C-alpha positions as CSV (number, residue, x, y, z in Angstrom):
1,M,-24.8,-3.3,-4.2
2,S,-21.9,-2.6,-1.8
3,F,-19.2,-0.1,-2.6
4,R,-15.6,0.4,-1.3
5,K,-14.0,3.9,-1.1
6,L,-10.5,4.3,-2.4
7,I,-8.1,7.2,-3.0
8,C,-6.3,7.1,-6.3
9,L,-2.6,6.7,-5.5
10,S,-1.7,8.6,-8.6
11,C,-3.8,11.8,-8.4
12,G,-5.4,11.6,-4.9
13,Q,-9.0,11.7,-6.0
14,A,-11.6,9.8,-4.0
15,N,-13.3,6.9,-5.9
16,R,-16.1,4.5,-5.1
17,V,-15.8,1.0,-6.5
18,D,-18.4,-1.8,-6.5
19,E,-17.2,-4.6,-4.3
20,D,-17.8,-7.1,-7.0
21,R,-15.5,-5.2,-9.4
22,L,-12.4,-4.9,-7.1
23,T,-10.6,-7.6,-9.1
24,A,-11.7,-6.2,-12.5
25,D,-9.0,-3.6,-12.8
26,P,-11.1,-0.5,-11.7
27,K,-9.7,2.8,-12.8
28,C,-9.8,6.3,-11.3
29,G,-12.7,8.4,-12.5
30,V,-10.4,11.4,-12.9
31,C,-7.0,10.4,-14.2
32,G,-7.7,6.8,-15.4
33,A,-4.9,5.2,-13.3
34,G,-5.5,1.7,-12.0
35,L,-6.9,1.7,-8.4
36,L,-5.9,-2.0,-7.6
37,T,-2.9,-2.8,-9.7
38,A,-0.6,-5.9,-9.7
39,K,2.4,-3.6,-9.1
40,P,3.3,-1.4,-6.1
41,Q,2.7,2.3,-6.7
42,S,5.1,5.0,-5.6
43,I,3.4,7.5,-3.3
44,D,4.2,10.5,-1.2
45,V,3.3,11.7,2.3
46,A,0.2,13.6,1.1
47,I,-1.3,10.7,-0.8
48,L,-0.6,8.2,2.0
49,A,-2.2,10.5,4.6
50,K,-5.3,10.8,2.4
51,A,-5.5,7.1,1.6
52,A,-4.8,5.9,5.1
53,G,-7.6,8.1,6.4
54,F,-10.1,7.2,3.7
55,D,-9.6,3.8,2.0
56,Q,-11.8,0.8,2.8
57,V,-9.5,-1.6,1.0
58,P,-6.3,-2.6,2.9
59,L,-3.2,-0.6,1.9
60,L,0.2,-2.1,2.6
61,V,3.0,0.5,2.4
62,D,6.7,-0.3,2.1
63,F,8.7,2.5,3.8
64,W,12.1,2.3,2.0
65,A,15.1,4.4,0.7
66,P,17.2,4.0,-2.4
67,W,20.5,3.7,-0.5
68,C,19.1,0.8,1.7
69,G,20.5,-2.5,0.6
70,P,17.8,-4.7,2.3
71,C,15.2,-2.4,0.7
72,R,16.6,-3.1,-2.7
73,V,16.8,-6.8,-2.1
74,M,13.1,-6.8,-0.9
75,A,11.8,-4.8,-3.9
76,P,11.3,-7.7,-6.3
77,E,9.6,-9.7,-3.5
78,F,7.3,-6.9,-2.8
79,Q,6.4,-6.8,-6.5
80,K,5.6,-10.5,-6.4
81,A,3.4,-10.0,-3.4
82,A,1.5,-7.1,-5.2
83,A,0.7,-9.5,-8.0
84,A,-0.5,-12.2,-5.7
85,L,-2.7,-9.8,-3.6
86,K,-4.2,-7.9,-6.5
87,G,-7.8,-6.9,-5.9
88,R,-7.6,-7.7,-2.2
89,V,-4.8,-5.5,-0.9
90,R,-3.1,-2.4,-2.5
91,L,0.6,-2.2,-2.2
92,A,2.5,1.1,-2.3
93,K,6.1,2.3,-1.7
94,L,7.0,5.5,0.1
95,D,10.6,6.7,-0.4
96,T,11.7,8.0,3.1
97,Q,14.6,9.8,1.6
98,A,12.4,11.9,-0.7
99,N,9.7,12.2,2.0
100,P,11.7,12.6,5.3
101,S,8.6,13.7,7.3
102,A,7.1,10.2,6.8
103,T,9.4,8.6,9.4
104,G,8.2,10.8,12.2
105,R,4.6,10.9,11.2
106,W,4.3,7.1,11.0
107,N,6.9,6.3,13.6
108,I,9.3,4.5,11.3
109,R,12.4,3.4,13.3
110,G,14.2,1.5,10.6
111,I,13.8,0.5,6.9
112,P,12.4,-1.4,5.2
113,T,9.2,-1.3,7.3
114,L,5.8,-2.5,6.1
115,V,2.7,-0.9,7.5
116,L,-0.8,-2.1,6.8
117,F,-3.7,0.3,6.9
118,Q,-7.4,-0.5,6.8
119,N,-10.6,1.4,7.7
120,Q,-8.7,4.6,8.7
121,R,-6.2,2.9,11.0
122,E,-3.0,1.0,11.2
123,I,-3.7,-2.7,11.6
124,G,-0.2,-4.2,11.4
125,R,3.5,-3.5,11.1
126,L,6.5,-5.6,10.0
127,A,10.1,-4.5,10.1
128,G,13.0,-5.9,8.0
129,A,13.4,-7.4,4.5
130,R,10.9,-10.2,3.8
131,K,10.2,-12.8,1.1
132,S,7.0,-12.4,-0.9
133,A,5.4,-15.4,0.9
134,E,6.0,-13.6,4.2
135,V,4.6,-10.3,2.9
136,I,1.5,-12.1,1.6
137,R,1.0,-14.1,4.8
138,F,1.4,-10.9,6.9
139,A,-1.2,-9.0,4.8
140,Q,-3.7,-11.8,4.9
141,Q,-3.3,-12.4,8.7
142,A,-3.5,-8.8,9.6
143,R,-6.7,-8.4,7.5
144,K,-8.4,-11.2,9.6
145,S,-7.6,-9.5,12.9
C-alpha cells in the first residue's frame, strides 16, 4: 500500500491518503474537509507555504485579485478545470489583495498567474487568463516533466 501526503487546505493539518483512494473523496482527519475536491479552494499564504513544502499530489494555485478583470473572466474556467482534474491535481486560489506578501514570496509579476507545485517544488508557471482546456493541458504536461 502506497500513501500520498497532503495538507488540508482548510485547516492546515497533515494527512496521509492511500494512493488508491485519491479519487474517492478523501477527507481531512481533523476537520472533515475534502482533500481532493472538484472545486478550487481559497487559501492563504500560510496554507500555501505548508502545502507547497509538504504535498505529494500536484497543487495548482491561481494567484488572483477581486479587482482584476481577466481573473474574474478566468474563474469559471478554473472551476471547470478543477472538476476535470479531481483526484489527480488539487486546485486552489490565493487572493493577492488579501495576501500581499504572496507576490514577493512566489515572484508573481502579474495576475492571473498559475503556479504548479509538486514534491516540495515549483514545476510550472503560466501567466494570463486561460480557458479550462489550457489549464488542464498545462497541469497534465507539467506533471509529466
